[in-house]
C-alpha positions in Angstrom: -79.1 -60.5 -31.8 -76.3 -58.1 -30.6 -77.0 -54.5 -31.7 -74.5 -51.8 -32.3 -75.7 -50.0 -29.2 -75.0 -53.1 -27.1 -71.5 -53.5 -28.6 -70.7 -49.9 -27.6 -71.5 -50.4 -23.9 -68.2 -52.1 -22.9 -66.2 -49.3 -24.5 -68.4 -46.5 -22.9 -68.0 -48.2 -19.5 -64.3 -48.4 -19.9 -64.2 -44.7 -20.9 -66.3 -43.7 -18.0 -64.1 -45.6 -15.5 -61.0 -43.9 -17.0 -62.6 -40.4 -16.6 -63.6 -41.2 -13.0 -60.1 -42.4 -12.2 -58.6 -39.2 -13.6 -61.1 -37.1 -11.7 -60.2 -38.7 -8.4 -56.5 -38.4 -9.1 -56.5 -34.8 -10.2 -59.5 -33.5 -8.2 -62.2 -31.4 -9.8 -61.1 -27.7 -9.8 -58.0 -28.3 -7.8 -54.5 -26.9 -8.5 -51.8 -29.2 -9.9 -49.6 -30.9 -7.4 -45.8 -31.0 -8.1 -44.4 -34.5 -7.8 -40.8 -34.9 -6.8 -38.5 -36.6 -9.3 -34.8 -37.4 -8.9 -33.9 -34.5 -11.2 -36.2 -31.9 -9.6 -34.7 -29.3 -7.2 -36.3 -28.9 -3.8 -38.5 -25.8 -3.5 -36.9 -22.7 -2.0 -37.6 -21.8 1.6 -39.3 -18.4 1.9 -38.1 -15.9 4.4 -37.9 -14.5 7.0 -35.3 -17.0 8.1 -33.0 -16.5 11.1 -29.5 -18.0 10.9 -27.2 -18.0 14.0 -23.5 -17.3 13.7 -21.4 -20.5 13.6 -19.9 -19.9 17.0 -16.9 -22.1 16.4 -13.6 -22.5 14.6 -14.5 -20.2 11.6 -15.0 -17.1 13.8 -13.1 -14.8 16.1 -11.1 -11.5 16.0 -7.8 -10.4 14.5 -5.8 -7.2 14.7 -6.1 -4.9 11.7 -2.5 -4.4 10.9 -0.6 -7.5 11.8 -1.0 -11.3 12.0 -2.8 -12.6 15.1 -6.1 -14.0 16.2 -8.3 -14.8 19.1 -11.7 -16.3 20.0 -13.7 -13.4 21.3 -15.8 -11.2 19.1 -14.3 -7.7 19.7 -14.0 -4.6 17.5 -12.2 -1.4 18.5 -8.7 -0.4 19.8 -6.4 -0.8 22.8 -7.5 -4.5 23.2 -4.8 -5.0 25.9 -1.8 -3.1 27.3 0.6 -4.8 24.8 -1.5 -3.9 21.8 0.1 -1.3 19.4 -1.4 2.2 20.0 -2.1 2.7 16.3 -3.8 -0.6 15.6 -7.3 -1.9 16.0 -9.2 -5.2 16.2 -11.9 -6.6 14.0 -14.5 -9.4 14.0 -14.9 -12.3 11.6 -18.3 -14.1 11.4 -19.6 -17.2 9.6 -23.2 -18.2 8.8 -24.2 -21.5 7.3 -27.4 -21.0 5.3 -30.1 -23.6 4.4 -29.7 -25.3 1.0 -32.1 -23.0 -0.8 -33.5 -19.6 0.5 -35.9 -17.4 -1.4 -34.8 -14.0 0.0 -33.8 -10.6 -1.3 -32.8 -8.8 1.9 -30.5 -9.5 4.9 -30.1 -7.9 8.3 -27.3 -8.5 10.7 -28.3 -8.1 14.3 -27.2 -8.7 17.9 -28.6 -8.0 21.4 -25.3 -9.0 23.0 -23.3 -5.8 22.7 -21.3 -4.4 25.6 -19.3 -1.2 25.2 -16.0 -0.3 26.9 -14.9 3.3 26.5 -16.5 5.4 23.7 -15.9 3.4 20.5 -18.8 4.9 18.6 -17.7 8.4 19.4 -13.9 7.8 18.9 -13.9 5.4 16.0 -17.1 6.1 14.1 -19.7 3.5 13.0 -19.2 -0.2 12.5 -18.7 -1.4 8.9 -19.6 -4.9 7.5 -17.9 -6.4 4.5 -18.3 -9.8 2.8 -15.2 -12.0 2.8 -14.4 -15.6 1.9 -12.1 -18.0 3.7 -11.8 -21.8 4.5 -9.8 -21.6 7.6 -9.8 -18.9 10.3 -6.5 -17.8 11.7 -3.9 -14.9 11.7 -3.6 -15.1 8.0 -7.1 -13.7 7.3 -5.9 -10.3 8.4 -4.6 -9.9 4.8 -8.0 -10.7 3.1 -9.6 -8.2 0.9 -13.5 -8.0 0.8 -15.2 -9.7 -2.1 -17.9 -7.0 -2.2 -18.9 -3.6 -1.0 -18.7 -2.6 2.7 -21.9 -1.4 4.5 -21.8 1.3 7.1 -24.1 0.5 10.0 -26.1 2.9 12.1 -25.1 3.4 15.8 -26.6 0.8 18.1 -29.4 1.4 20.5 -28.4 0.3 23.9 -27.0 -3.2 23.6 -28.9 -3.8 20.3 -27.0 -3.7 17.0 -28.8 -3.9 13.7 -27.5 -3.4 10.2 -28.9 -3.9 6.7 -26.3 -6.1 5.0 -28.4 -7.1 1.9 -25.7 -5.8 -0.5 -22.9 -7.5 1.4 -24.7 -10.9 1.5 -25.7 -10.7 -2.1 -22.0 -10.1 -3.0 -21.1 -13.2 -1.0 -23.6 -15.3 -3.0 -25.5 -15.7 0.2 -28.9 -16.5 -1.2 -27.9 -19.7 -3.1 -27.5 -21.8 0.0 -23.8 -21.1 0.5 -21.7 -20.0 3.5 -21.8 -16.3 4.2 -18.8 -14.7 6.0 -18.6 -11.1 7.2 -15.9 -8.9 8.6 -17.1 -6.3 11.1 -14.9 -3.4 12.2 -15.0 0.3 13.0 -14.5 3.0 10.3 -11.5 4.3 12.3 -8.6 2.1 13.3 -7.7 3.7 16.6 -7.6 7.1 18.4 -4.5 8.6 20.2 -5.9 8.7 23.8 -4.4 5.4 24.9 -7.8 4.3 26.3 -9.7 1.2 25.5 -12.6 1.8 23.0 -14.2 -1.6 22.3 -17.5 -3.1 21.1 -17.7 -6.6 22.6 -20.3 -9.1 21.6 -20.9 -12.0 24.0 -23.6 -13.9 25.8 -21.9 -15.0 29.0 -18.1 -14.5 28.8 -16.3 -11.9 26.6 -13.7 -14.4 25.7 -16.2 -17.1 24.7 -17.7 -17.3 21.3 -20.9 -19.3 20.8 -23.9 -19.5 18.3 -26.5 -16.8 18.8 -24.3 -13.9 19.6 -25.2 -12.6 16.1 -28.2 -13.4 13.9 -28.5 -13.1 10.1 -32.2 -12.5 9.2 -33.1 -13.3 5.6 -36.4 -11.9 4.2 
């Protein structure tokens, strides 16, 4: 004769197997594991992350007062003998960031600085401003910054470092977008007629390539 106790055994066994299965799946005392779903965003990448300048068609230099452009990354005055005495030259940089970055600070740096003349005495410090453009060319000379400019400290030897957190934040740099920066001296030119330039290059001053500048996100 089947007793009530015997009738409960299959139910208890099934319950025990269910509990054991859940214990194996979840792990006793373990933290929950996030399972990717089609609608779930990828986790943000924590800093510090170093991003190299693009080194291609979205970078170069332009005069400060008239339309023109070139490949090299120069800032200063008296770029060549035909350059107007009262005009200067400025740098345009592009950084393509990862899709998602968990960062609150940004530093622009380069160990590729070569100085001609005395630009930091004659023209002041370098300034960095956030900009936005789709095509680099002479027309970018008319662009206005999309956020505040940052004044950078003087370099040490051939090493240039500048905290550009505010500039990058203004460029929506931490959402995985493109960050573009304009770099130029506080002063446009001086009247001595001599070349005062900050040149950034790895091998040839007229050649741009990735790694001349780094943007460090942390």
